[in-house]
ROTI-310504 format. One record per atom (N, C-alpha, C): residue number from 1; atom name; x, y, z. Coordinates in Angstrom, 3 decimals. Layout:
BEGIN
BALUM   k  a        x        y        z
BALUM NUM CA        X        Y        Z
...
END
This chain:
BEGIN
BALUM   k  a        x        y        z
BALUM   1  N   -3.334   10.135  -45.265
BALUM   1 CA   -4.049   11.282  -44.774
BALUM   1  C   -3.091   12.287  -44.128
BALUM   2  N   -1.821   11.883  -43.992
BALUM   2 CA   -0.865   12.804  -43.404
BALUM   2  C   -0.576   13.925  -44.396
BALUM   3  N   -0.600   15.097  -43.877
BALUM   3 CA   -0.338   16.251  -44.735
BALUM   3  C    1.052   16.800  -44.447
BALUM   4  N    1.612   17.384  -45.418
BALUM   4 CA    2.924   17.986  -45.297
BALUM   4  C    2.819   19.256  -44.443
BALUM   5  N    3.865   19.582  -43.711
BALUM   5 CA    3.859   20.784  -42.868
BALUM   5  C    3.655   22.039  -43.706
BALUM   6  N    4.249   22.074  -44.887
BALUM   6 CA    4.066   23.246  -45.759
BALUM   6  C    2.600   23.416  -46.165
BALUM   7  N    1.926   22.280  -46.390
BALUM   7 CA    0.509   22.359  -46.736
BALUM   7  C   -0.297   22.941  -45.573
BALUM   8  N    0.056   22.547  -44.359
BALUM   8 CA   -0.656   23.063  -43.184
BALUM   8  C   -0.417   24.564  -43.035
BALUM   9  N    0.856   25.001  -43.230
BALUM   9 CA    1.156   26.431  -43.123
BALUM   9  C    0.442   27.227  -44.207
BALUM  10  N    0.351   26.656  -45.390
BALUM  10 CA   -0.363   27.354  -46.464
BALUM  10  C   -1.848   27.467  -46.155
BALUM  11  N   -2.412   26.428  -45.574
BALUM  11 CA   -3.828   26.482  -45.216
BALUM  11  C   -4.067   27.520  -44.121
BALUM  12  N   -3.141   27.595  -43.172
BALUM  12 CA   -3.299   28.568  -42.095
BALUM  12  C   -2.979   29.971  -42.585
BALUM  13  N   -2.229   30.091  -43.658
BALUM  13 CA   -1.840   31.372  -44.259
BALUM  13  C   -1.236   32.296  -43.222
BALUM  14  N   -0.322   31.743  -42.470
BALUM  14 CA    0.281   32.548  -41.409
BALUM  14  C    1.770   32.254  -41.375
BALUM  15  N    2.560   33.252  -41.586
BALUM  15 CA    4.005   33.123  -41.488
BALUM  15  C    4.490   34.279  -40.628
BALUM  16  N    4.777   33.938  -39.377
BALUM  16 CA    5.173   34.996  -38.457
BALUM  16  C    6.684   35.058  -38.220
BALUM  17  N    7.466   34.312  -38.965
BALUM  17 CA    8.916   34.409  -38.860
BALUM  17  C    9.516   33.510  -37.795
BALUM  18  N    8.740   32.660  -37.176
BALUM  18 CA    9.243   31.772  -36.136
BALUM  18  C    9.695   30.449  -36.748
BALUM  19  N   10.819   30.477  -37.405
BALUM  19 CA   11.353   29.284  -38.038
BALUM  19  C   12.763   29.050  -37.521
BALUM  20  N   13.180   27.788  -37.503
BALUM  20 CA   14.550   27.483  -37.099
BALUM  20  C   15.447   27.522  -38.322
BALUM  21  N   16.683   27.916  -38.126
BALUM  21 CA   17.613   27.948  -39.265
BALUM  21  C   17.871   26.532  -39.791
BALUM  22  N   18.251   26.452  -41.035
BALUM  22 CA   18.533   25.159  -41.657
BALUM  22  C   19.706   24.487  -40.944
BALUM  23  N   19.578   23.195  -40.592
BALUM  23 CA   20.662   22.430  -39.970
BALUM  23  C   20.913   22.776  -38.511
BALUM  24  N   20.010   23.477  -37.873
BALUM  24 CA   20.224   23.924  -36.488
BALUM  24  C   20.323   22.727  -35.538
BALUM  25  N   19.437   21.742  -35.666
BALUM  25 CA   19.418   20.626  -34.736
BALUM  25  C   20.361   19.493  -35.135
BALUM  26  N   21.000   19.581  -36.276
BALUM  26 CA   21.898   18.518  -36.706
BALUM  26  C   23.152   18.476  -35.839
BALUM  27  N   23.726   19.623  -35.503
BALUM  27 CA   24.925   19.639  -34.664
BALUM  27  C   24.665   20.339  -33.331
BALUM  28  N   23.421   20.352  -32.884
BALUM  28 CA   23.042   21.028  -31.643
BALUM  28  C   23.732   20.400  -30.429
BALUM  29  N   23.765   19.068  -30.341
BALUM  29 CA   24.366   18.386  -29.191
BALUM  29  C   25.852   18.702  -29.081
BALUM  30  N   26.559   18.710  -30.207
BALUM  30 CA   27.996   19.010  -30.184
BALUM  30  C   28.239   20.435  -29.722
BALUM  31  N   27.458   21.384  -30.229
BALUM  31 CA   27.640   22.791  -29.832
BALUM  31  C   27.286   22.997  -28.351
BALUM  32  N   26.263   22.344  -27.862
BALUM  32 CA   25.879   22.486  -26.457
BALUM  32  C   26.958   21.911  -25.553
BALUM  33  N   27.508   20.753  -25.902
BALUM  33 CA   28.561   20.138  -25.096
BALUM  33  C   29.808   21.019  -25.070
BALUM  34  N   30.126   21.648  -26.170
BALUM  34 CA   31.306   22.514  -26.233
BALUM  34  C   31.116   23.783  -25.404
BALUM  35  N   29.888   24.231  -25.241
BALUM  35 CA   29.658   25.488  -24.508
BALUM  35  C   29.578   25.297  -22.993
BALUM  36  N   29.397   24.075  -22.510
BALUM  36 CA   29.285   23.828  -21.070
BALUM  36  C   30.651   23.510  -20.470
BALUM  37  N   30.919   23.919  -19.208
BALUM  37 CA   32.199   23.577  -18.574
BALUM  37  C   32.231   22.097  -18.186
BALUM  38  N   33.425   21.539  -18.126
BALUM  38 CA   33.589   20.134  -17.771
BALUM  38  C   33.461   19.989  -16.261
BALUM  39  N   32.650   19.043  -15.815
BALUM  39 CA   32.437   18.775  -14.393
BALUM  39  C   33.314   17.596  -13.957
BALUM  40  N   33.698   17.547  -12.660
BALUM  40 CA   34.575   16.446  -12.199
BALUM  40  C   33.941   15.061  -12.360
BALUM  41  N   32.654   14.963  -12.160
BALUM  41 CA   32.012   13.650  -12.265
BALUM  41  C   31.987   13.139  -13.702
BALUM  42  N   32.148   14.031  -14.683
BALUM  42 CA   32.165   13.598  -16.073
BALUM  42  C   33.427   12.799  -16.394
BALUM  43  N   34.552   13.156  -15.767
BALUM  43 CA   35.780   12.406  -16.022
BALUM  43  C   35.668   10.994  -15.455
BALUM  44  N   34.997   10.843  -14.304
BALUM  44 CA   34.787    9.501  -13.756
BALUM  44  C   33.892    8.684  -14.680
BALUM  45  N   32.888    9.319  -15.241
BALUM  45 CA   31.988    8.625  -16.153
BALUM  45  C   32.713    8.222  -17.427
BALUM  46  N   33.649    9.037  -17.877
BALUM  46 CA   34.403    8.679  -19.085
BALUM  46  C   35.246    7.436  -18.832
BALUM  47  N   35.738    7.284  -17.573
BALUM  47 CA   36.515    6.093  -17.243
BALUM  47  C   35.653    4.833  -17.392
BALUM  48  N   34.392    4.910  -16.989
BALUM  48 CA   33.527    3.734  -17.109
BALUM  48  C   33.189    3.456  -18.556
BALUM  49  N   33.127    4.480  -19.386
BALUM  49 CA   32.832    4.271  -20.801
BALUM  49  C   33.998    3.588  -21.505
BALUM  50  N   35.204    3.797  -20.984
BALUM  50 CA   36.371    3.194  -21.601
BALUM  50  C   36.589    1.761  -21.140
BALUM  51  N   35.754    1.252  -20.242
BALUM  51 CA   35.900   -0.127  -19.813
BALUM  51  C   36.153   -0.282  -18.338
BALUM  52  N   36.525    0.769  -17.649
BALUM  52 CA   36.773    0.670  -16.218
BALUM  52  C   35.446    0.871  -15.493
BALUM  53  N   34.988   -0.135  -14.786
BALUM  53 CA   33.705   -0.070  -14.103
BALUM  53  C   33.951    0.212  -12.629
BALUM  54  N   33.198    1.140  -12.086
BALUM  54 CA   33.314    1.465  -10.666
BALUM  54  C   32.766    0.290   -9.858
BALUM  55  N   33.437   -0.108   -8.771
BALUM  55 CA   32.959   -1.246   -7.986
BALUM  55  C   31.652   -0.900   -7.262
BALUM  56  N   30.789   -1.895   -7.162
BALUM  56 CA   29.514   -1.698   -6.467
BALUM  56  C   29.771   -1.672   -4.962
BALUM  57  N   29.089   -0.751   -4.278
BALUM  57 CA   29.233   -0.650   -2.838
BALUM  57  C   28.473   -1.758   -2.125
BALUM  58  N   28.659   -1.817   -0.818
BALUM  58 CA   28.011   -2.857   -0.004
BALUM  58  C   26.491   -2.757   -0.103
BALUM  59  N   25.953   -1.545    0.019
BALUM  59 CA   24.505   -1.380   -0.016
BALUM  59  C   23.927   -1.761   -1.381
BALUM  60  N   24.647   -1.468   -2.441
BALUM  60 CA   24.161   -1.837   -3.771
BALUM  60  C   24.099   -3.350   -3.948
BALUM  61  N   24.970   -4.069   -3.280
BALUM  61 CA   24.963   -5.528   -3.366
BALUM  61  C   23.867   -6.138   -2.492
BALUM  62  N   23.630   -5.555   -1.333
BALUM  62 CA   22.728   -6.139   -0.337
BALUM  62  C   21.288   -5.667   -0.513
BALUM  63  N   21.071   -4.544   -1.139
BALUM  63 CA   19.745   -3.921   -1.224
BALUM  63  C   18.647   -4.858   -1.737
BALUM  64  N   18.829   -5.612   -2.808
BALUM  64 CA   17.729   -6.489   -3.253
BALUM  64  C   17.333   -7.522   -2.202
BALUM  65  N   18.313   -8.045   -1.462
BALUM  65 CA   18.010   -9.050   -0.446
BALUM  65  C   17.302   -8.431    0.758
BALUM  66  N   17.682   -7.206    1.106
BALUM  66 CA   17.005   -6.521    2.201
BALUM  66  C   15.558   -6.232    1.829
BALUM  67  N   15.328   -5.790    0.618
BALUM  67 CA   13.958   -5.520    0.168
BALUM  67  C   13.136   -6.805    0.140
BALUM  68  N   13.734   -7.902   -0.302
BALUM  68 CA   13.034   -9.177   -0.346
BALUM  68  C   12.676   -9.643    1.061
BALUM  69  N   13.619   -9.509    2.002
BALUM  69 CA   13.346   -9.904    3.385
BALUM  69  C   12.251   -9.033    3.993
BALUM  70  N   12.260   -7.740    3.702
BALUM  70 CA   11.224   -6.840    4.222
BALUM  70  C    9.862   -7.206    3.654
BALUM  71  N    9.827   -7.596    2.404
BALUM  71 CA    8.561   -7.990    1.797
BALUM  71  C    8.005   -9.249    2.463
BALUM  72  N    8.859  -10.244    2.685
BALUM  72 CA    8.397  -11.471    3.333
BALUM  72  C    7.992  -11.216    4.778
BALUM  73  N    8.702  -10.349    5.474
BALUM  73 CA    8.315  -10.007    6.847
BALUM  73  C    6.953   -9.320    6.865
BALUM  74  N    6.694   -8.450    5.909
BALUM  74 CA    5.390   -7.790    5.825
BALUM  74  C    4.272   -8.775    5.547
BALUM  75  N    4.517   -9.733    4.650
BALUM  75 CA    3.501  -10.751    4.347
BALUM  75  C    3.257  -11.623    5.577
BALUM  76  N    4.318  -11.975    6.291
BALUM  76 CA    4.179  -12.795    7.497
BALUM  76  C    3.363  -12.062    8.564
BALUM  77  N    3.654  -10.772    8.784
BALUM  77 CA    2.886   -9.987    9.764
BALUM  77  C    1.424   -9.875    9.344
BALUM  78  N    1.186   -9.676    8.063
BALUM  78 CA   -0.186   -9.561    7.578
BALUM  78  C   -0.940  -10.872    7.797
BALUM  79  N   -0.308  -12.004    7.508
BALUM  79 CA   -0.968  -13.290    7.700
BALUM  79  C   -1.233  -13.555    9.179
BALUM  80  N   -0.320  -13.159   10.066
BALUM  80 CA   -0.560  -13.317   11.503
BALUM  80  C   -1.731  -12.459   11.962
BALUM  81  N   -1.834  -11.253   11.449
BALUM  81 CA   -2.964  -10.395   11.809
BALUM  81  C   -4.276  -11.007   11.349
BALUM  82  N   -4.314  -11.526   10.132
BALUM  82 CA   -5.533  -12.168    9.637
BALUM  82  C   -5.888  -13.382   10.484
BALUM  83  N   -4.876  -14.148   10.895
BALUM  83 CA   -5.126  -15.317   11.721
BALUM  83  C   -5.655  -14.914   13.098
BALUM  84  N   -5.109  -13.837   13.667
BALUM  84 CA   -5.583  -13.369   14.977
BALUM  84  C   -7.026  -12.890   14.881
BALUM  85  N   -7.361  -12.209   13.804
BALUM  85 CA   -8.727  -11.724   13.636
BALUM  85  C   -9.682  -12.898   13.441
BALUM  86  N   -9.267  -13.863   12.646
BALUM  86 CA  -10.124  -15.010   12.355
BALUM  86  C  -10.310  -15.892   13.578
BALUM  87  N   -9.264  -16.118   14.376
BALUM  87 CA   -9.344  -17.041   15.496
BALUM  87  C   -9.984  -16.426   16.737
BALUM  88  N  -10.201  -15.115   16.739
BALUM  88 CA  -10.811  -14.510   17.930
BALUM  88  C  -12.255  -14.947   18.084
BALUM  89  N  -12.879  -15.374   17.013
BALUM  89 CA  -14.235  -15.895   17.088
BALUM  89  C  -15.266  -14.795   17.228
BALUM  90  N  -16.472  -15.212   17.479
BALUM  90 CA  -17.596  -14.293   17.620
BALUM  90  C  -17.704  -13.869   19.078
BALUM  91  N  -17.459  -12.608   19.376
BALUM  91 CA  -17.492  -12.129   20.770
BALUM  91  C  -18.907  -11.847   21.235
BALUM  92  N  -19.891  -11.963   20.351
BALUM  92 CA  -21.260  -11.719   20.772
BALUM  92  C  -21.862  -12.936   21.459
BALUM  93  N  -21.259  -14.099   21.286
BALUM  93 CA  -21.726  -15.285   22.007
BALUM  93  C  -21.149  -15.212   23.409
BALUM  94  N  -21.964  -15.303   24.448
BALUM  94 CA  -21.474  -15.117   25.815
BALUM  94  C  -20.354  -16.065   26.194
BALUM  95  N  -20.323  -17.269   25.654
BALUM  95 CA  -19.260  -18.207   25.993
BALUM  95  C  -17.902  -17.755   25.493
BALUM  96  N  -17.860  -16.912   24.462
BALUM  96 CA  -16.592  -16.432   23.905
BALUM  96  C  -16.162  -15.099   24.505
BALUM  97  N  -17.038  -14.461   25.268
BALUM  97 CA  -16.748  -13.140   25.809
BALUM  97  C  -16.910  -13.192   27.322
BALUM  98  N  -15.793  -13.085   28.055
BALUM  98 CA  -15.814  -13.214   29.516
BALUM  98  C  -16.642  -12.112   30.158
BALUM  99  N  -16.574  -10.907   29.661
BALUM  99 CA  -17.313   -9.784   30.254
BALUM  99  C  -18.819   -9.986   30.083
BALUM 100  N  -19.212  -10.423   28.903
BALUM 100 CA  -20.631  -10.669   28.653
BALUM 100  C  -21.141  -11.844   29.487
BALUM 101  N  -20.331  -12.888   29.625
BALUM 101 CA  -20.724  -14.037   30.443
BALUM 101  C  -20.864  -13.638   31.900
BALUM 102  N  -19.987  -12.796   32.392
BALUM 102 CA  -20.073  -12.326   33.782
BALUM 102  C  -21.312  -11.475   33.994
BALUM 103  N  -21.635  -10.622   33.020
BALUM 103 CA  -22.827   -9.782   33.138
BALUM 103  C  -24.097  -10.621   33.145
BALUM 104  N  -24.134  -11.667   32.340
BALUM 104 CA  -25.324  -12.520   32.297
BALUM 104  C  -25.477  -13.300   33.605
BALUM 105  N  -24.363  -13.653   34.216
BALUM 105 CA  -24.425  -14.401   35.469
BALUM 105  C  -24.906  -13.530   36.624
BALUM 106  N  -24.785  -12.221   36.498
BALUM 106 CA  -25.207  -11.300   37.563
BALUM 106  C  -26.702  -11.014   37.424
BALUM 107  N  -27.490  -11.455   38.435
BALUM 107 CA  -28.948  -11.287   38.370
BALUM 107  C  -29.364   -9.824   38.410
BALUM 108  N  -28.638   -8.992   39.155
BALUM 108 CA  -29.024   -7.578   39.230
BALUM 108  C  -28.811   -6.879   37.885
BALUM 109  N  -27.768   -7.248   37.161
BALUM 109 CA  -27.537   -6.668   35.828
BALUM 109  C  -28.670   -7.048   34.894
BALUM 110  N  -29.039   -8.301   34.920
BALUM 110 CA  -30.109   -8.778   34.038
BALUM 110  C  -31.408   -8.058   34.357
BALUM 111  N  -31.734   -7.938   35.638
BALUM 111 CA  -33.011   -7.322   35.994
BALUM 111  C  -33.010   -5.822   35.717
BALUM 112  N  -31.866   -5.155   35.862
BALUM 112 CA  -31.817   -3.706   35.659
BALUM 112  C  -31.750   -3.312   34.183
BALUM 113  N  -30.991   -4.032   33.388
BALUM 113 CA  -30.728   -3.589   32.026
BALUM 113  C  -31.369   -4.432   30.933
BALUM 114  N  -31.621   -5.680   31.204
BALUM 114 CA  -32.108   -6.558   30.142
BALUM 114  C  -33.588   -6.899   30.269
BALUM 115  N  -34.106   -6.888   31.458
BALUM 115 CA  -35.454   -7.396   31.676
BALUM 115  C  -36.515   -6.306   31.624
BALUM 116  N  -36.185   -5.172   31.130
BALUM 116 CA  -37.151   -4.088   31.069
BALUM 116  C  -38.265   -4.450   30.094
BALUM 117  N  -39.374   -4.982   30.618
BALUM 117 CA  -40.511   -5.359   29.788
BALUM 117  C  -40.340   -6.700   29.107
BALUM 118  N  -39.379   -7.507   29.533
BALUM 118 CA  -39.142   -8.799   28.898
BALUM 118  C  -39.265   -9.897   29.948
BALUM 119  N  -39.848  -10.959   29.570
BALUM 119 CA  -39.991  -12.109   30.460
BALUM 119  C  -38.689  -12.907   30.471
BALUM 120  N  -38.339  -13.511   31.587
BALUM 120 CA  -37.100  -14.307   31.647
BALUM 120  C  -37.071  -15.438   30.628
BALUM 121  N  -38.213  -16.051   30.360
BALUM 121 CA  -38.236  -17.138   29.382
BALUM 121  C  -37.874  -16.630   27.983
BALUM 122  N  -38.317  -15.421   27.641
BALUM 122 CA  -37.983  -14.855   26.337
BALUM 122  C  -36.477  -14.612   26.216
BALUM 123  N  -35.882  -14.127   27.299
BALUM 123 CA  -34.438  -13.870   27.310
BALUM 123  C  -33.662  -15.170   27.125
BALUM 124  N  -34.024  -16.190   27.879
BALUM 124 CA  -33.318  -17.468   27.774
BALUM 124  C  -33.517  -18.099   26.398
BALUM 125  N  -34.714  -17.980   25.845
BALUM 125 CA  -34.952  -18.521   24.500
BALUM 125  C  -34.093  -17.819   23.462
BALUM 126  N  -33.961  -16.482   23.578
BALUM 126 CA  -33.098  -15.747   22.649
BALUM 126  C  -31.643  -16.171   22.783
BALUM 127  N  -31.190  -16.367   24.011
BALUM 127 CA  -29.807  -16.793   24.224
BALUM 127  C  -29.559  -18.179   23.638
BALUM 128  N  -30.467  -19.104   23.835
BALUM 128 CA  -30.297  -20.452   23.303
BALUM 128  C  -30.319  -20.451   21.776
BALUM 129  N  -31.136  -19.599   21.172
BALUM 129 CA  -31.199  -19.523   19.717
BALUM 129  C  -29.887  -19.001   19.132
BALUM 130  N  -29.189  -18.141   19.893
BALUM 130 CA  -27.903  -17.602   19.430
BALUM 130  C  -26.741  -18.544   19.694
BALUM 131  N  -26.993  -19.665   20.354
BALUM 131 CA  -25.925  -20.638   20.560
BALUM 131  C  -25.333  -20.611   21.948
BALUM 132  N  -25.981  -19.994   22.908
BALUM 132 CA  -25.464  -19.926   24.277
BALUM 132  C  -25.576  -21.279   24.948
BALUM 133  N  -24.490  -21.697   25.620
BALUM 133 CA  -24.488  -22.935   26.385
BALUM 133  C  -24.277  -22.580   27.846
BALUM 134  N  -25.199  -22.945   28.718
BALUM 134 CA  -25.063  -22.614   30.148
BALUM 134  C  -23.795  -23.208   30.765
BALUM 135  N  -23.310  -24.306   30.243
BALUM 135 CA  -22.098  -24.936   30.805
BALUM 135  C  -20.888  -24.044   30.615
BALUM 136  N  -20.920  -23.140   29.656
BALUM 136 CA  -19.769  -22.264   29.414
BALUM 136  C  -19.580  -21.234   30.520
BALUM 137  N  -20.625  -20.989   31.336
BALUM 137 CA  -20.519  -20.025   32.437
BALUM 137  C  -19.745  -20.580   33.619
BALUM 138  N  -19.584  -21.874   33.721
BALUM 138 CA  -18.875  -22.468   34.851
BALUM 138  C  -17.394  -22.133   34.816
BALUM 139  N  -16.865  -21.796   33.643
BALUM 139 CA  -15.449  -21.467   33.522
BALUM 139  C  -15.135  -20.062   34.017
BALUM 140  N  -16.137  -19.238   34.182
BALUM 140 CA  -15.873  -17.840   34.523
BALUM 140  C  -16.258  -17.549   35.940
END
């Protein structure tokens, strides 16, 4: 199904004179290289092409190991963060949250903020259903 370029041009019936001369790209690289001035870094590169290899610097030798160490340090920090988040536990249980346990132990706080229209038995039942243990308040 591939069509020849001449067939496409004939179908388009358009020849506006934008054609490249015959053999233009065959020696294009040689002509371009001859027209550009020689740069100092090109002579160093020619030395490496002839077999002389430039020695690798300290950073080029150490860089892969530094990147590897940085990657492992990042993974270690990430795992520690996940462990800290996981081990902090549920702060909504009063036994795990010192501030909440202190507020519950204060009768004036309970009566002012929590008991508005609620019976004390309802409050204690809700706390027990959530896993509250009264013995945990003795530590605070």
